Structure formats: structure tokens, C-alpha cells
C-alpha angles and dihedrals in degrees: 000000000000090000091052092049091049091049092050091050090051092051092048092049091050093049092048094049093050095045121104087229090065089063096045093114094040120119114210131196114225092259092050091048093051089053092058124100113271093251093052091047089054094049092046095048090049088056093047091049092048090048091050091052090048093060096098115143097175143340091287089069095054096084090055092049092047091047094060096036092051092045095055091041093051090049087055087224120173122215089254092052091048090052092048092047092051091051091050090047094049094044091081094039108069093177089066092051089069094054138070127290089247090056090053091047094050092049091048092049092051090049096044101036101026127238116318119256116279113251 
């Protein structure tokens, strides 16, 4: 029985460590993000995009948030497509490869969707 319990604990630890949820609080540089598996890149970029849209200090920020949310929604872009598009966009921009994933996302959104409306 103790061997079975030890084996089950080992399996649970392995599953937790390989789960995307285990990396939920992880901050990745752009280079680290690109090295991730495609599924993890998609999950991570969805979180970065949601976090970016959640940065609303007051009502004046809502048009900016809606601009980018509507743009990606109208494009019918999946999280995987967004991740792939960001990687293609950054490939020819080495200065963005040295920054954060959120920096790459913001630059991609401005390029793809246009500048947000002026408040």
C-alpha cells in the first residue's frame, strides 16, 4: 500500500507540473514564450490579452479596450491564431524579441487594429 500511495503522489506531481495551470502565475519574456508548446503559447497569450483588456482605470479607458476587443472579435481570431500572428509580426522586429510578451502583443494590436480612438 505505501508503494501505491507513493506512486500516485508521483503521478499527481507530474500532472500538476506539466499542466498549464501550474504556470498560471508565470511571467515569460518573449523568447521564453516562443519556446513554449503551441497550446501553452495560446493559453498564455489569451491571459495576456484578457489582462490587457482588464486594465481600465476609468470610463475614459473603455473606448481603447473596446477598440482592441472588437477588432480581434471581428477578425474571428482564435487564441492560437493570435499567438501565431504575434510571432510572425515580431519575427521581423528584433527589438520586440527582447521585450515582454505584452509588449509584443500591444505592438501587434496597434499594427493590426490601428491606433485606439483618441479620448
